[in-house]
N, C-alpha and C positions, 0 to 999 in steps of 0.2 A: 592541116586537115587532109586526109586521104579518103578516097572512095574505092571500094572494092567493085571494080567494073565487071569482072567475070571471075569464074572459078574453073580451073582445069578439071575436067570431069574424071579422068582416070585416077589421078592421085587422090582427089577428094573421096572418090568412091572406095578405093582400096584402103585408105587410111581409116576412114570412119567405120567401114565394115570390120576391119581387123580389131579396132578398139572395142567395138561392140561385141565381137566374138570373145575377146579376152574377158570383158566384163561378164558375159554370159557364163564363161567357164568358172569365174570366181563365184557367181551365184549358184552354179551347179555344185561346186565343192561345198558351199554352205548348205545347200539342199541335202547333199549326201550325209553331212555331219548330223543335220537335224533328223534325217531318216534313220540314221544309226541310233540316235537317242530314242526315237519313238519305237524302233525295233526292239531295243532293250527293255523299254517300259511295257510294250505289248508284244510278248514273244510269239503269240499265236499268229500275228500278222508280220512278224519281224522279217521273214524272207521276202515277202511281197513288197514291203515298204523299202527295204534296202535295195531291192532290184530296181524299183522306181528311181531311187537316188543314183544308182549306177547308170541307169539309162539317161538320166539328166546330164551326166558328164559328157555324153556323146551328142544328145539331141539339142541341148541348149546352145552350145557354141556354133554348131553347124547351121541350125535353123536361123539363129540370129545373124550369122555372117551373110547368108544368102538373102534373107529378107532385107537386111540393111543395104545390101548391094543395090537392090531395086529402088528402095526409098531414097538413098543417097544420090544415086545417079540421076533420077528424075527430079529430085529437089534442086540439085545443082543446075540441071538443064533448065528448069523453070526459072531459077534465079537469073541465069544468063539471058534468058528470053525476055524477062520482065524488066531488067535493069534499064535498057534504052527507053522504056515507056514510063517507069516509075522512079528510076534512080536506084542506086545501090546503097548498101550500108556504108555510112561515113564514120570515120574515127578521127579524133584529135589525138595525135601522137607526139610525145616528147621523148625522143629516143625510142625505147621499147615500151614506155608507159602509156597506157590508154587513159588520157586525162579527161576525156568526155566522149559521150556517144550521142550525137544529134538525134533527138527523139523521133521526129516524124519519118525521116528516111528509114531508120531502123525498124520502127513499128510497121510502116506501110509495106515494105517488101516482104517481111516475114509473115505478116498476117495475110497478104495476098497469096503467098505460096501455100499457106495452111488452108485457105479458102478453096484453092484449086484442088488440093488433095481431098478436101471435104466433098467437093462436087463429084470427083471421081468415085469416092467411096459411096456417096449418096446415089449416084447413078447405078452402081453395081447392086446396091441393096434394093433399089427400086425395081430393077429387072428381076432380081432374085425373089422378091416378095410377090411379084405379079402372079405366078402360078398358085401361091397360097390363097390369094383372094379369089382366084378363079375356082379353086377347089371348094372354098367356103361358100361361094355363090351357088355352085352346083349342088353341094350338100344341103344348102338351105331349101332349095326347090324340092329335093327328094323328101327332106324332113317335113316340110310344109304339107306335101301331098299325103304323107303317112298320117300326120296329125289330123288333117281334114277328114280322111277316111275314118279314123277312129272316132272323132267327135261326131261325125254324121251318124255312125252306127250307135253311139251311146247318147246322142242328143246333148252332149256336153258343149261348153263354150270353147271355141278354138283359141289356142294361144297365138299371140302375134309373133311371127318369125320373120326376120329381115329377109327380103327377097334378093335375087341375084343382082338386080340393079343397085340395091343399097350397098352390097359388098363391092360392086364395081366402082361406085362413087367413092367409097371409103378407100379403095385401092388407088384411085386417081389422086385423092387428097393426100394420102400417105406418100405417094411418089413425088408429088409437087413439094411436099414438106421436106423430103430428103434431097431432092435435086436443087431446089431453090432456097428453101428456108435454112437448111443446114449450112450451106456455104456462107450465107449472110450472117448467121449467128456466129459461126467460127471466125469470120473476118472481124466482126465487131468485138467479140470477146478477145480474140488474139491481138487486135490493135491496142485495146485498152491494156491488156496484160503486158505486151511488149513495150508500150509507151511508159508504163509505170516502172518496168524493169530499168529502162534507160534513165528515167528521172531519179529513181532511188540510187542508181549507180552514180550519177552525176552529182547529186546533192549530198549523199551520205557515204557511200562506199569509198569514194576516192579520198575522203578525209582520213580514212584508216589504212586502206591498202588499195593500190592501183593494179588493175589487171595488166600483165606484161605479155607482149607478143613480140618475140624476137624473129624479125624477118631478115632474109638474106636475098640480095638482088641476084637474079639469075640472068636476065637479059632484058634490056630496055625497061619497061614498066612491070615485067613479070617478076614476082617475088615468091620465095618459098618460106613458109612458116617453119623455122628450124627448131624452135623450142617454145614451150609454154612454162615459165617458172611456176612450180607447183604451189607453193604457199601463197604468193600474191593472188593467183587465180582462185584458189580454194577460198581464201579469206574474203576477197572482194565479193564474189558471188554468194558466199554464205551470208554476208551482211545484207545483201539485197533480199535474199529469202527470209532473213530474220525480220526485215521490215514487213514483208508480206505476212509473216507469222504473227506479228503484232496486230496487224489489221484484222486478220482472221480470228485471232484470239479475242480481240475486243468485241467483234461481232458475236462470237460464241458466249462471251461474258454477258453481253446485253440480252441475248436470247435466254440463257439460263436464269438470269436475274428476273426476267419477265415471267418465267415459269416458277419463280419462288425459290430457286436454288442457286444463289450466287456463289456458294463455295465451289460447286462443280464447275461453274464458269471460270472462277479464278484458277482452278487447277488446269482447266483446258487452256487458258491463256498462257500459263507458264510452260506447259508441256508442248504446246504448238510452237512457241518461240524457240525453245531449246531444240526440239526435234528438227524443225526447219533448218536451223543453223548447223547442227551436227551432221545431219544426213547430207545436206548440200556440200558441206566441207569435205566429207569423206568421198562422195561421188565425184566431185570436181577434181579433188586431189588424185584420185585413181585415174580419171580420164587424162589429166595432164601428165601424170607419170607414165602411163602406158603410151601416150602420144610421143613423149620424149624418148622412150625406149625403142619405139618402132621406127622413128625418123631415120636414124643411121642405117637401118636395114632395108626399108622399102621406100624411103623418101617422104618428104612432108607435103602438106597441102600447098598447092601453087595458086596464086591469085594475081590478077592484074590490078595493081594499085596506081591510081593517078591522083 
């Protein structure tokens, strides 16, 4: 059993940002191909559509790289800060095989990081939305005055318009929902999702394929993740998502059956299972391959394992 006590910020940030930039480049190339097809089908808009596809080749990788730098750096910083209080991710390793992921440590630290990000986003949205509620409150006062003048002149019944205090109260409620409610929801949902991920891996995925992480000792307890074997990583995580697909598909089947159309539910069950497996396999395989490609050039992720 090993615990990831800390993550080196610079290698983690550079590696994850580079991987994300290459994934964004692949997505941009696919977007360009699709744009070319649409441009051929709709020649009137062909030039504009293709121009958007070409722009994506530049915009997607650059924006993804810099956005991921910020997210990765602060996520790793949050991890290092929270580990002494909550404990880090623990892994049971046999050689390079991850034979088990203890559920609570894995779910707790990851959901806590997600909740802090949700608090930051909620705080930003709360401040950003405050002027909107202020404008609505001011507009309501003006609109109410206009309506009162019109109804007085015509002896009509005045329509009820929310006043400024009502909009102020709504703004406060919305802000509290974003700042307090959103982090709580994200933590609870994240904890459940991460816990189920670890449980499905421990009970099901390891029986078919084990995730392999090839660490190399750098100095003392500092280790570098030198390689992530592609097929074991893609297959093990795709199996986990397949189980999620089964659960989601069954819920869809029940829902459609209750509405009197079980055939649609059955199709949804099959497509959800297959798409979850295939998409996860492809994405994880790409990430692992890109990671292995970049490590000899820029170095791998370094972690403190104890």
